[in-house]
Structure formats: structure tokens, C-alpha cells
N, C-alpha and C positions, 0 to 999 in steps of 0.2 A: 504494500499500500503506500499511496505517497506522503509526501510527507501534505500537499493540496490536499490532498485528500481527506485531513482533519483541519482544515481550517473552513471559516463560513464561506458561501459564495461570494460577498461582495471583497473576499480580500486576498489577494493572490500573490503569492513571492514570485520575483523577478531576482534578473540580476544584478540592479543596482541596487535594491533593495524590498518593498512592498507595491503591491498597487490596490485602491481604495476607489469600489464602485460606489458610489453618492448621487442622491435625490435632493438636490437644495429647493427649499422653501424660501420664499424673498421676503423681505416685508413686515418678517413677525416679531414679534410684541422684546422677544431675547433671542438671541443667538445660542444654539445647542441642539446638541442629540435627541431625537423626538423621536426613533423606533427605525422600522425597514417598510422599502417600499419594495411591492412585488414580492414575488417567490420564488422558491424552487434556486434556477440556476442563476438567474435574471433577476432577485433580492440585492437591493442597495442598501448601504448606511439613509438614514435620511437626517438631514441637517437645517434646522432652522436658523434664516439668519436674518438680522437684524435689517442689515445693509438689503434697496433697493437694486432691484436691477439694471443700471446704469449708468455708463462710462466705466464700466468695469468695477465698480465698488462690490458688487456681490462679490465677486472674486476675489476679488483681493482680501473682505473679509473674513471671505472662506481659506484662505491661504492662512493668514494669520491666528483663526480660530484650532487648526489642523496641528500649526506650528505650536501653538498655545497648549491644544490637548495632549502631542505626541511627546512634546519636549523638547521638537527639533528646532534647528534657523528655517524660516522661513525662506530662506534660499536653497533650500533643502525639498522643496517642495512645488511640485511642476501638474499643472491642468496638461493631459497627454490627451485629453476629447471632454465637448463637452462646452468649450470656452461660451460658446451663445447660448445652450441648453440648458434645463434644469437637472438631466443627467450627465454627469462627467465620473473622468476616470482620471484619479490623480497619482503622480508620482511619491511617496515618499522614500528619498534617498536615504543608503546606509538604517533604516527598520527595517529590521528580518518582520517578517507577518506574525511571526508569532509573538515578539514581545507585543507589537501592536492590539491582538487579540488580547494577550492580557491585560495592556492598561484600559481598553476600552472594556472587558470582564472587569476589572476593578471598581471603572465608574458607575457600572451598574449598579454592583454592590452596596457600592457607597451610596448610592440612591434608596437604596432598598429600606 
């Protein structure tokens, strides 16, 4: 069984780190991970962003939120797909998928 088989579908191990499939909801009251969008192999991590989808502000807010959430520099995050859409794939350089998964699980546990 591959290491990828143990990861949720929204998280992928890639050579440089990991990729994260995200669905953004802009113009929200607060910026936070709010759950999941879709199901099965197409599931995405759903993130609400306060920023509006104007002049790249939502993308900048997403990068800032991911940097803060995963404790990595903003420069280590690239939006690989979905620059102008709600569905995005982000590269988190130098962050193994397993560590990202553990950090997300710890955040969920802290909310409970």
C-alpha cells in the first residue's frame, strides 16, 4: 500500500512537499477552515476567507492563512491551479503531506 493511500484525497505527497485541494468561500465573516466540499476522490478542504475575490486579495489572504496554519513562509506556497476560481490546488513546499495531515487533525481536535 502506498503512502498516498493513507492520506485524505485532498492532500497529496509530491516531490517538493505536498499539494492541497481547496474550495474557497470568499466574503465570509471570518477566515477559517470550515469543513469539506465534495466527496470521495474529489473532496476538497473548504476554507472561508474574509477577503473579497477582487484584485487577487482572496488569493493573497489564502496564502497568508495557509502560511499561518502550517507555520511555513508565504514564499513556500504557490497556487498551482484555480487562480481565478473557487477550487484551487496549492503547493506547500518543504511540508510533507503526513505532517500537514497531523497539523490539520490537531486543529480539529483542539476545536472539539
